[in-house]
C-alpha positions as CSV (number, residue, x, y, z in Angstrom):
1,X,-12.1,-14.8,11.0
2,X,-9.8,-17.6,12.2
3,X,-6.0,-16.8,11.8
4,X,-2.9,-18.9,12.1
5,X,0.6,-17.8,12.5
6,X,3.9,-19.4,11.6
7,X,6.6,-18.8,14.2
8,X,9.8,-19.0,12.1
9,X,13.4,-19.2,13.4
10,X,16.1,-17.9,11.1
11,X,19.7,-19.1,11.6
12,X,21.7,-16.9,11.2
13,X,19.2,-14.2,11.9
14,X,19.9,-10.9,10.1
15,X,17.7,-8.0,8.9
16,X,18.3,-8.9,5.3
17,X,17.2,-12.5,5.7
18,X,14.1,-11.3,7.6
19,X,13.3,-8.8,4.8
20,X,13.6,-11.4,2.1
21,X,11.6,-14.0,4.0
22,X,8.8,-11.4,4.7
23,X,8.6,-10.5,1.0
24,X,8.3,-14.2,0.0
25,X,5.7,-14.9,2.6
26,X,3.6,-11.9,1.5
27,X,3.6,-13.3,-2.0
28,X,1.9,-16.5,-0.8
29,X,-0.8,-14.8,1.3
30,X,0.6,-13.9,4.7
31,X,-0.9,-10.6,5.7
32,X,1.1,-9.2,8.7
33,X,4.5,-9.9,10.3
34,X,6.0,-9.5,13.8
35,X,9.8,-9.4,14.3
36,X,11.1,-11.7,17.1
37,X,14.6,-12.0,18.6
38,X,15.1,-15.2,16.6
39,X,13.1,-14.6,13.4
40,X,9.5,-13.6,12.8
41,X,5.9,-14.5,13.2
42,X,3.8,-14.5,10.0
43,X,0.0,-14.3,10.2
44,X,-2.4,-15.7,7.6
45,X,-6.2,-16.5,7.5
46,X,-6.7,-20.2,8.2
47,X,-8.7,-20.6,5.0
48,X,-5.6,-19.4,3.0
49,X,-3.0,-21.5,4.8
50,X,-1.3,-24.3,2.9
51,X,1.3,-26.3,4.8
52,X,3.0,-27.7,1.8
53,X,3.3,-24.3,0.1
54,X,5.0,-22.9,3.3
55,X,7.3,-25.9,3.6
56,X,8.3,-25.5,-0.1
57,X,9.1,-21.9,0.4
58,X,11.2,-22.5,3.5
59,X,13.0,-25.5,1.9
60,X,13.9,-23.5,-1.2
61,X,14.9,-20.2,0.5
62,X,17.2,-18.4,-1.9
63,X,20.1,-18.2,0.6
64,X,21.4,-21.8,1.1
65,X,23.4,-21.0,4.2
66,X,20.3,-19.9,6.1
67,X,18.4,-22.5,8.1
68,X,14.7,-22.0,8.7
69,X,12.5,-23.9,11.2
70,X,8.9,-23.2,12.0
71,X,5.9,-24.1,14.2
72,X,2.3,-23.3,13.4
73,X,-0.1,-21.8,16.0
74,X,-3.8,-21.1,15.9
75,X,-5.1,-17.8,17.2
76,X,-8.3,-17.5,19.2
77,X,-11.2,-17.2,16.8
78,X,-12.4,-13.6,17.1
79,X,-12.7,-10.4,15.0
80,X,-9.0,-9.4,15.0
81,X,-9.6,-6.3,13.0
82,X,-12.0,-5.0,15.7
83,X,-9.6,-6.1,18.4
84,X,-6.6,-4.4,16.9
85,X,-8.6,-1.2,16.1
86,X,-9.9,-1.0,19.6
87,X,-6.8,-1.8,21.5
88,X,-3.9,-0.6,19.3
89,X,-4.8,1.6,16.3
90,X,-7.4,4.1,17.4
91,X,-5.9,5.1,20.8
92,X,-2.6,6.3,19.3
93,X,-3.6,7.8,16.0
94,X,-7.0,9.1,16.8
95,X,-6.1,10.6,20.2
96,X,-2.9,12.2,19.2
97,X,-3.4,13.0,15.5
98,X,-7.1,12.8,14.8
99,X,-6.6,10.0,12.3
100,X,-9.3,7.4,12.0
101,X,-8.5,3.9,10.7
102,X,-10.3,0.7,10.0
103,X,-7.2,-1.5,9.8
104,X,-7.2,-4.7,7.8
105,X,-4.0,-6.1,9.3
106,X,-1.9,-4.0,7.0
107,X,1.4,-2.5,8.0
108,X,1.3,1.2,8.9
109,X,-1.0,1.2,11.9
110,X,0.8,3.8,13.9
111,X,1.8,1.3,16.6
112,X,5.1,0.5,14.8
113,X,7.9,3.0,15.6
114,X,8.6,3.8,11.9
115,X,5.0,4.8,11.2
116,X,4.5,6.7,14.5
117,X,7.8,8.7,13.9
118,X,6.8,9.7,10.4
119,X,3.3,10.8,11.4
120,X,4.8,12.8,14.2
121,X,7.5,14.3,11.9
122,X,4.9,15.3,9.3
123,X,3.2,17.5,11.9
124,X,6.1,19.9,11.5
125,X,6.0,20.1,7.7
126,X,3.8,22.6,5.9
127,X,2.6,20.7,2.7
128,X,0.1,23.3,1.6
129,X,-0.8,22.8,-2.1
130,X,1.9,20.2,-2.5
131,X,1.8,17.1,-4.7
132,X,3.0,14.2,-2.5
133,X,3.7,10.5,-2.8
134,X,3.1,7.8,-0.2
135,X,5.1,4.8,-1.3
136,X,4.1,1.5,0.3
137,X,1.0,3.1,1.7
138,X,-0.4,0.2,3.7
139,X,-3.4,1.5,5.6
140,X,-3.0,4.9,4.0
141,X,-2.1,6.6,7.3
142,X,0.8,8.6,5.9
143,X,-1.4,9.9,3.1
144,X,-4.0,11.0,5.6
145,X,-1.3,12.7,7.7
146,X,0.0,14.6,4.6
147,X,-3.5,15.7,3.7
148,X,-3.9,17.0,7.2
149,X,-0.8,19.2,6.6
150,X,-2.2,20.7,3.5
151,X,-1.3,18.4,0.6
152,X,-4.0,18.7,-2.0
153,X,-2.7,16.1,-4.6
154,X,-1.8,12.7,-3.1
155,X,-0.7,9.6,-4.8
156,X,-0.5,6.4,-2.7
157,X,1.0,3.2,-4.1
158,X,1.2,-0.4,-2.7
159,X,2.0,-3.8,-4.1
160,X,-0.7,-5.5,-2.0
161,X,-4.3,-5.3,-3.3
162,X,-5.7,-5.6,0.2
163,X,-3.7,-2.6,1.3
164,X,-4.9,-0.6,-1.7
165,X,-8.5,-1.4,-0.7
166,X,-7.9,-0.6,2.9
167,X,-6.2,2.7,2.0
168,X,-9.2,3.7,-0.1
169,X,-11.5,2.9,2.9
170,X,-9.4,4.9,5.4
171,X,-9.0,7.9,3.1
172,X,-12.8,8.0,2.7
173,X,-13.3,7.6,6.4
174,X,-11.1,10.7,7.0
175,X,-12.9,12.7,4.3
176,X,-9.7,13.0,2.2
177,X,-10.2,14.1,-1.4
178,X,-7.6,14.6,-4.1
179,X,-6.0,11.2,-3.4
180,X,-5.3,8.4,-5.9
181,X,-4.4,4.9,-4.7
182,X,-2.5,2.7,-7.1
183,X,-1.6,-1.0,-7.1
184,X,2.1,-1.4,-8.1
185,X,5.7,-0.8,-7.2
186,X,8.0,2.1,-8.0
187,X,7.5,1.6,-11.7
188,X,4.0,3.0,-11.2
189,X,5.3,6.4,-10.2
190,X,4.7,9.2,-12.7
191,X,5.2,13.0,-12.5
192,X,7.1,15.1,-10.0
193,X,6.4,15.4,-6.2
194,X,7.3,18.0,-3.7
195,X,7.4,15.4,-0.9
196,X,7.8,11.6,-1.0
197,X,7.4,9.3,2.0
198,X,8.6,5.7,1.7
199,X,8.2,3.4,4.7
200,X,9.4,0.2,3.2
201,X,12.2,-2.4,3.7
202,X,15.8,-1.3,3.5
203,X,16.5,-3.4,0.4
204,X,13.6,-1.9,-1.5
205,X,14.5,1.6,-0.5
206,X,18.1,1.0,-1.7
207,X,16.9,-0.4,-5.1
208,X,14.3,2.3,-5.7
209,X,16.1,5.4,-4.4
210,X,17.1,6.5,-8.0
211,X,13.5,6.3,-9.0
212,X,12.4,8.4,-6.0
213,X,15.1,11.0,-6.7
214,X,14.1,11.2,-10.4
215,X,10.5,12.0,-9.5
216,X,11.4,14.5,-6.7
217,X,11.3,18.2,-7.4
218,X,14.5,20.2,-7.0
219,X,15.0,20.7,-3.2
220,X,12.1,18.4,-2.6
221,X,11.9,16.3,0.5
222,X,12.2,12.5,0.8
223,X,11.3,10.8,4.1
224,X,12.4,7.2,4.4
225,X,12.0,4.6,7.1
226,X,11.5,0.8,7.5
227,X,15.2,0.2,8.5
228,X,17.1,-0.1,11.8
229,X,19.3,2.6,13.4
230,X,22.3,0.4,12.6
231,X,21.5,0.8,8.9
232,X,21.7,4.6,8.9
233,X,25.3,4.6,7.5
234,X,24.3,2.4,4.6
235,X,21.2,4.6,3.8
236,X,23.4,7.7,4.1
237,X,25.7,6.3,1.4
238,X,22.7,5.5,-0.8
239,X,21.4,9.0,-0.3
240,X,24.8,10.5,-1.2
241,X,24.9,8.4,-4.4
242,X,21.5,9.8,-5.4
243,X,22.2,13.6,-5.0
244,X,20.3,13.7,-1.6
245,X,21.4,15.6,1.5
246,X,20.4,14.3,5.0
247,X,18.8,17.1,6.9
248,X,17.2,15.2,9.8
249,X,17.4,11.8,11.5
250,X,15.3,10.3,14.3
251,X,15.1,6.9,15.9
252,X,12.8,5.0,18.3
253,X,13.2,1.5,19.7
254,X,16.0,0.8,17.2
255,X,14.0,2.0,14.1
256,X,15.2,5.0,12.1
257,X,13.7,7.7,10.0
258,X,15.7,9.9,7.7
259,X,14.6,13.2,6.1
260,X,16.5,13.8,2.8
261,X,16.5,16.8,0.4
262,X,17.3,16.7,-3.3
263,X,20.2,18.9,-4.2
264,X,20.0,21.5,-6.9
265,X,22.2,20.4,-9.9
266,X,24.8,22.7,-11.3
267,X,22.6,23.8,-14.2
268,X,19.8,24.7,-11.8
269,X,22.1,26.6,-9.5
270,X,23.5,28.6,-12.4
271,X,20.0,29.4,-13.6
272,X,18.9,30.5,-10.1
273,X,21.9,32.8,-9.7
274,X,21.3,34.4,-13.1
275,X,17.6,35.0,-12.2
276,X,18.7,36.6,-9.0
277,X,21.1,39.0,-10.6
278,X,18.4,40.1,-13.1
């Protein structure tokens, strides 16, 4: 399949403006993104590219003080899914973790430091018989990793229908049963989970943290990523505001992962103490 990419310069360049631009581009068909020192590269099938639609989006960017410039480049016509699977996806995930993927240019390949850190972190968690949630599932790699650690009821959610289809494919490829993949955002979450993993943009994590906490079992674990090391203080504040304690933080190449635990509320503590005395 022939692909194009837009090389976009953002002035001034901040993580927040990149996050917003990425979300807007995804809404008009761009499938994958690469951060650059001055902005980002956004990839789209040539058949789906519309120059005027892109120009309109950049012209009407919701932050007037931000200036956006772009150039369009054509990639070599080849099977990029096979190329990426052979040279990027399989060597890391299959060799180290036994995870097989047929990536369809979705985020969550294992090559990105956030995904790799979470997969590696999950190797140290016993999820036997747990009900778990993979929020922003992408390729489904984190659902597969949690199944490997014993989770027997898995819910995976993504806003991108292509990611939902790819996650289904990869779960089947890895012989994972007991998994449900849903199209939607945090409003699609139902029930309670022992462990929730959310590898999404910082702004979405901030907005949806109350929802994650509400659906997390007492003393349940929430693993979050998709933000930079410099954003840890902000995410710590958000965690504190949502009755979550930070129990572990890692970082790689400037990208952070935080492991949080839901605190027992005062009523739960009183009940547990009473049961212990009995």
